[in-house]
C-alpha atoms as one frame of an Amber mdcrd trajectory, in Angstrom:
protein
   2.629  88.042  42.364   0.366  84.955  42.446  -0.408  85.319  38.744   3.301
  85.542  37.915   4.037  82.398  39.907   1.409  80.527  37.900   3.521  81.086
  34.795   6.534  79.282  36.263   7.183  75.619  36.955   6.607  74.677  40.572
   8.285  71.631  42.043   5.473  69.402  43.381   7.763  68.072  46.095   7.949
  71.564  47.549   4.450  72.730  46.670   2.442  69.639  47.580   4.278  66.829
  49.319   7.384  67.356  51.459   7.475  69.115  54.815   8.851  72.566  55.540
  11.399  70.883  57.842  12.947  68.815  55.037  12.677  71.666  52.570  14.617
  73.948  54.924  17.518  71.488  55.198  18.165  71.898  51.460  17.179  75.572
  51.295  19.567  78.317  50.123  19.416  79.968  53.549  20.476  76.822  55.387
  23.081  75.965  52.755  24.814  79.323  52.662  24.619  79.988  56.392  26.315
  76.581  56.820  29.031  77.765  54.429  29.612  80.731  56.723  29.688  78.516
  59.819  32.312  76.396  58.085  34.412  79.479  57.373  34.123  80.419  61.057
  35.151  76.900  62.126  38.137  77.016  59.768  39.278  80.398  61.057  38.902
  79.316  64.700  40.977  76.164  64.158  43.637  78.037  62.177  43.889  80.625
  64.965  44.193  77.904  67.639  47.028  76.360  65.663  48.968  79.636  65.468
  47.931  81.531  62.354  47.630  85.335  62.784  43.829  85.515  63.065  42.205
  87.676  65.747  39.242  87.097  68.037  37.757  90.273  66.589  37.800  88.806
  63.082  36.194  85.573  64.249  33.591  87.443  66.287  32.718  89.565  63.260
  32.252  86.446  61.112  30.175  84.696  63.759  27.890  87.725  64.056  27.023
  87.565  60.363  26.474  83.858  59.698  22.767  84.307  58.998  22.274  87.784
  57.501  23.001  86.850  53.905  22.507  89.407  51.146  21.292  87.033  48.433
  20.881  89.818  45.873  24.513  90.835  46.309  25.632  87.209  46.055  23.671
  86.774  42.812  25.246  89.925  41.459  28.756  88.644  42.227  27.981  85.212
  40.762  26.674  86.739  37.526  30.111  88.346  37.101  32.407  85.627  38.457
  30.379  82.560  37.345  31.535  80.993  40.617  29.083  80.487  43.475  31.658
  80.005  46.242  33.669  83.116  45.376  30.433  85.086  45.060  29.611  84.197
  48.664  33.176  84.817  49.830  32.877  88.354  48.474  29.393  88.769  49.959
  30.535  87.561  53.386  33.560  89.850  53.193  31.312  92.854  52.560  29.639
  92.509  55.958  32.871  91.349  57.645  35.489  93.911  56.493  37.962  93.060
  59.286  37.716  89.328  58.623  37.694  89.666  54.847  41.447  88.895  54.407
  41.203  85.524  56.202  37.821  84.187  55.004  38.310  80.861  53.144  42.031
  80.919  54.008  43.798  77.943  52.403  40.517  76.308  51.372  39.036  75.295
  48.041  35.391  75.368  46.987  34.791  71.756  48.028  35.583  72.725  51.610
  32.274  74.540  51.976  30.375  72.748  49.213  31.118  69.151  50.136  31.125
  69.571  53.889  27.758  71.296  53.684  26.430  68.430  51.573  27.507  65.982
  54.285  25.881  68.122  56.978  22.646  68.261  54.968  22.663  64.493  54.456
  23.169  64.002  58.193  20.353  66.384  59.109  18.022  64.903  56.506  18.661
  61.321  57.612  18.025  62.287  61.234  14.683  63.752  60.173  13.932  60.570
  58.213  14.693  58.509  61.343  12.373  60.711  63.349   9.556  60.226  60.824
  10.291  56.504  60.655  10.110  56.125  64.424   6.744  57.886  64.301   5.489
  55.457  61.666   6.754  52.436  63.614   4.986  53.720  66.734   1.666  53.992
  64.894   2.067  50.569  63.256   3.093  49.066  66.601  -0.164  50.174  68.200
  -2.176  48.961  65.205  -0.444  45.564  65.217  -1.074  45.024  68.933  -4.713
  46.057  68.588  -5.208  43.477  65.837  -2.706  40.823  66.913  -5.529  38.291
  67.321  -7.751  39.425  64.437  -7.698  36.425  62.097  -7.659  37.123  58.371
  -6.983  35.243  55.169  -3.346  34.949  54.276  -2.425  35.143  50.618   0.316
  33.572  48.559   0.335  34.525  44.868  -2.704  36.637  45.897  -4.580  33.360
  46.285  -6.193  32.446  49.629  -3.763  30.593  51.883  -3.636  29.682  55.567
  -4.945  32.208  58.041  -2.738  34.904  59.518  -3.786  37.909  61.602  -4.173
  41.559  60.712  -1.514  42.391  63.294   0.910  39.836  61.855   0.631  41.449
  58.440   1.427  44.844  59.980   4.411  43.211  61.693   5.746  42.227  58.270
   5.619  45.881  57.239   7.355  46.877  60.464  10.141  44.353  60.026  11.092
  45.820  56.637  10.972  49.320  58.112  13.029  48.199  61.112  15.766  47.015
  58.753  15.727  50.439  57.075  15.860  52.210  60.440  18.856  50.195  61.635
  20.721  50.619  58.343  20.272  54.398  58.524  21.444  54.385  62.154  24.560
  52.460  61.185  25.278  54.749  58.227  24.956  57.857  60.419  27.275  56.382
  63.046  30.011  56.073  60.424  29.247  59.092  58.212  32.550  60.965  57.712
  33.198  64.669  57.249  35.392  65.748  54.330  37.273  68.122  56.602  40.024
  70.286  55.066  41.732  68.520  52.180  42.645  71.186  49.616  42.420  71.312
  45.846  43.490  67.738  45.079  43.161  66.256  48.545  46.855  66.615  49.421
  46.359  69.498  51.899  49.290  71.259  50.205  47.892  74.768  50.797  47.494
  74.114  54.524  50.930  72.550  54.744  52.256  75.785  53.261  50.259  77.922
  55.720  51.728  75.977  58.638  55.245  76.026  57.165  55.518  72.298  56.623
  54.134  71.212  60.016  52.276  68.006  59.180  50.929  67.558  62.705  49.250
  70.957  62.642  47.608  70.171  59.294  46.322  66.889  60.694  45.083  68.688
  63.805  43.336  71.291  61.650  41.437  68.541  59.840  40.261  67.013  63.107
  39.465  70.295  64.856  37.245  71.603  62.063  35.426  68.280  61.796  34.875
  68.079  65.544  33.681  71.686  65.599  30.976  70.729  63.092  29.971  67.691
  65.139  31.745  64.859  63.318  33.897  62.188  64.937  34.788  60.516  61.643
  36.820  62.248  58.941  37.404  61.093  55.365  40.913  59.572  55.560  41.849
  60.170  51.909  40.153  62.135  49.155  40.601  63.988  45.952  39.176  67.476
  45.968  35.788  66.026  46.948  34.576  63.231  49.180  33.913  60.028  47.276
  30.543  60.255  45.571  29.838  56.760  46.815  28.651  58.474  50.004  25.837
  60.133  48.047  24.985  56.808  46.449  24.916  55.022  49.800  22.683  57.708
  51.321  20.188  57.597  48.460  20.383  53.788  48.482  19.078  53.890  52.043
  16.165  55.989  50.825  15.596  53.557  47.965  15.432  50.687  50.459  12.970
  52.655  52.571  10.906  53.381  49.467  10.787  49.675  48.664   9.394  48.960
  52.137   6.796  51.719  51.942   5.809  50.726  48.402   5.146  47.132  49.492
   3.105  48.322  52.465   1.083  50.750  50.332   0.398  48.071  47.726  -0.867
  45.700  50.422  -3.226  48.417  51.686  -4.465  49.086  48.148  -5.209  45.399
  47.629  -6.926  45.116  51.007  -9.043  48.161  50.207 -10.164  46.449  47.007
 -11.165  43.447  49.157 -12.980  45.893  51.483 -11.164  44.402  54.480  -9.072
  47.448  55.368  -9.438  51.034  54.192  -7.205  54.074  54.364  -8.678  57.233
  55.954 -11.337  58.988  53.896 -12.464  62.491  54.813 -16.147  63.389  55.054
 -15.879  65.903  52.211 -13.298  63.956  50.181 -14.134  63.152  46.548 -12.949
  59.775  45.294 -13.793  60.276  41.625 -14.996  63.196  39.523 -17.344  60.842
  37.650 -18.178  58.029  40.078 -19.425  59.686  43.265 -19.582  56.435  45.243
 -15.882  55.654  44.909 -13.421  55.635  47.808 -10.113  55.394  46.014  -6.945
  54.617  48.037  -5.363  57.795  46.719  -2.931  58.289  49.617  -1.486  54.801
  49.265  -1.380  55.333  45.511   0.590  58.524  46.021   2.993  56.654  48.285
   3.682  54.097  45.566   4.121  56.858  42.974   6.653  58.765  45.072   8.405
  55.554  46.131   8.958  54.623  42.490  10.489  58.054  41.948  12.916  57.557
  44.845  13.927  54.111  43.592  14.585  55.554  40.131  16.650  58.442  41.585
  19.085  55.968  43.110  20.570  55.410  39.666  21.828  58.993  39.333  24.245
  59.011  42.306  25.432  55.554  41.224  26.325  56.779  37.751  27.841  59.962
  39.170  30.097  57.979  41.516  31.222  55.811  38.619  31.890  58.800  36.363
  34.277  60.840  38.527  37.711  61.237  36.927  40.891  61.207  39.012  40.730
  63.848  41.769  37.446  65.402  40.559  35.260  66.469  37.661  32.338  68.867
  37.783  29.779  66.653  36.086  28.601  65.681  39.573  27.386  69.111  40.663
  24.238  69.597  38.574  23.185  66.001  39.177  23.738  66.224  42.953  21.699
  69.405  43.183  18.705  67.489  41.818  18.937  63.837  42.761  20.023  63.987
  46.403  17.651  66.685  47.723  14.709  65.352  45.721  15.240  61.822  47.023
  15.074  63.177  50.579  12.081  65.407  49.876  10.185  62.490  48.325  11.119
  60.135  51.185   9.931  62.708  53.702   6.630  63.021  51.837   6.186  59.235
  51.701   6.716  58.878  55.431   4.254  61.658  56.244   1.631  59.975  54.076
   2.425  56.562  55.581   1.958  57.944  59.101  -1.334  59.549  58.141  -2.625
  56.380  56.474  -1.471  54.027  59.249  -2.894  56.231  61.978  -6.326  56.156
  60.337  -6.592  52.606  58.965 -10.127  51.255  59.210 -10.570  47.506  59.668
 -13.829  45.798  58.657 -14.048  42.584  60.759 -17.340  41.415  59.249 -15.940
  41.503  55.726 -12.822  39.695  56.912 -15.004  37.096  58.638 -17.071  36.632
  55.487 -13.941  35.973  53.419 -12.652  33.522  56.030 -15.928  31.643  56.041
 -15.780  31.337  52.268 -12.369  29.674  52.352 -11.914  28.085  55.779 -13.946
  24.950  55.028 -11.450  24.071  52.290  -8.513  24.758  54.609 -10.050  22.594
  57.363 -10.449  19.483  55.239  -7.513  17.665  56.881  -8.928  18.412  60.346
 -12.341  17.170  59.193 -10.847  13.938  57.843  -9.068  13.308  61.157 -12.301
  13.877  63.085 -14.085  11.458  60.757 -11.409   8.831  61.354 -11.882   9.226
  65.120 -15.556   8.467  64.523 -14.601   5.159  62.926 -14.257   6.206  59.279
 -11.674   5.034  56.754  -9.082   7.735  56.073  -8.705   7.023  52.345 -12.447
   6.798  51.747 -13.062  10.020  53.698 -10.325  11.748  51.698 -12.057  10.805
  48.445 -15.439  11.875  49.798 -14.190  15.261  50.897 -12.363  15.736  47.589
 -15.620  15.177  45.693 -17.566  17.447  48.040 -14.898  20.157  47.758 -14.967
  20.088  43.957 -18.735  20.334  43.886 -18.786  23.143  46.432 -16.094  25.065
  44.562 -18.103  24.661  41.366 -21.152  26.179  43.062 -19.055  29.140  44.243
 -17.277  29.794  40.956 -19.880  28.817  38.362 -23.097  29.813  40.118 -21.904
  32.477  42.528 -23.448  30.642  45.475 -22.053  30.430  49.041 -19.592  27.743
  50.026 -21.784  24.776  51.096 -18.994  22.308  51.869 -19.889  22.114  55.567
 -23.534  21.418  54.768 -22.445  18.633  52.434 -20.252  17.070  55.138 -22.914
  17.175  57.859 -25.300  15.546  55.401 -22.784  12.775  54.661 -23.169  10.011
  57.288 -19.707   8.599  56.557 -18.162  11.492  58.517 -20.499  11.232  61.501
 -20.078  14.965  62.270 -22.762  17.395  63.389 -22.881  21.111  62.676 -21.696
  21.765  66.244 -18.765  19.390  65.726 -17.716  21.298  62.622 -18.025  24.683
  64.340 -15.541  23.483  66.958 -13.207  22.245  64.231 -13.421  25.607  62.450
 -12.465  27.799  65.402 -10.263  30.381  63.629  -7.885  30.624  66.596  -6.796
  27.097  65.741  -5.744  28.130  62.236  -3.524  31.195  62.866  -0.648  29.258
  64.392   1.673  31.424  66.487   0.785  34.638  64.634  -0.582  36.502  67.713
   2.422  35.438  69.795   4.820  36.347  66.990   3.393  39.869  66.854   3.764
  40.488  70.583   7.210  38.894  70.764   8.493  40.846  67.748   7.284  44.126
  69.192   8.648  43.421  72.680  12.018  42.126  71.465  12.702  44.450  68.533
  10.321  47.381  68.021  10.048  48.620  71.603  13.843  48.710  72.123  14.191
  50.559  68.808  11.588  53.146  69.797  13.274  53.700  73.172  16.503  54.776
  71.498  14.790  56.590  68.612  14.665  60.314  68.041  11.536  62.218  69.105
   8.564  60.917  67.169   8.120  62.571  63.796   4.338  62.258  63.638   2.851
  65.019  61.518  -0.860  64.568  61.029  -1.195  67.890  59.234   0.753  66.773
  56.165  -0.453  68.140  52.831  -2.679  65.366  51.491  -4.431  67.173  48.645
  -4.631  65.352  45.330
């Protein structure tokens, strides 16, 4: 069996990256058992509204929502070339009493589209759970390092100091936006309900002998039975494919946030300031045994790019639908929507694993600060020199000359930054080494960064985590290469 499987393509998202939880949401078993639950919900609502359906028929259907004969369904589909009718026949085989009323008045989109909406809802809830787990880990990391000064970078050039915790807060803010956008989308996500072949509900109007109120009630009852308050108000045969686009757009936005975070970690690992977890037996390179490659962050960026690219498919599908429906959406939806969720799930699991094991190297960070801080402190040094009786313009010129010479030593000769030594040796400044050490206290150069971290977490992240779903921390994610 193993040898046979090695001769077939295996989807890496299923084999290597995504969780069993996300995979199950889009699995055939979950999909087709949801179809059966939808047929039960339809029959129950039709019975409540007066159609001749018995409790015995409904009970029989409910008893067989999960025992699906997939071989029989495949056999029917090979003959009918229609997946929904194949499963109608298969369900009818194990529900002989209910067989005459299964799928009564409905069209294929009733089970197909409503199941898609249910899967999107379940998948986004799982994404929120993972995201809350990631925010929890980053929250703790940011608070731990709220005061740890580090070089800030603009254009990847040294800039004013920030803190390690402040940088993590920037990651969290992007992720917080994603979390809140997903929450909002879920709060408004509508069910297709029961709309019929072209969205006019004509078949149901016929079943209820022209009673419009009963048809409207049927729509609401089925939707409520499946846990939806909102129902698509108007549709063709299918719900607007913009819903798929909006869902995958949320994943694209999340991928953008995770990609930025992963890139920052990769750059910091190159600087040897912060490192992602590295196992004792892990191999960084097949040729260079000393290497500790940021392979988890690299995988995050790879999968994030895939998610961002997938967003184009639902967009084009939504634009391409003709009138009340065409079937050029189906094959695309089967690929793009589930794979976007599987990849997003994988990215979040990796992000949690990386964030939970980040290693900070304070001595390296301090070394980099010491190399650049003298240049950043020049204005403070000039002001101190003025207080000692110096001329501001003359001191400015002196420090400019010293800075150029010191920078030349660093860049051309690879020597340490000696700007402070040059200033203490220059009597025009009148500053001792101790005076300069006081001026170069790093806590004076990080501004409000430590306060910003604590305020952001208290005002925004903690309230979010209180209302969040149970934490989706999975530290046993598949992290093989």
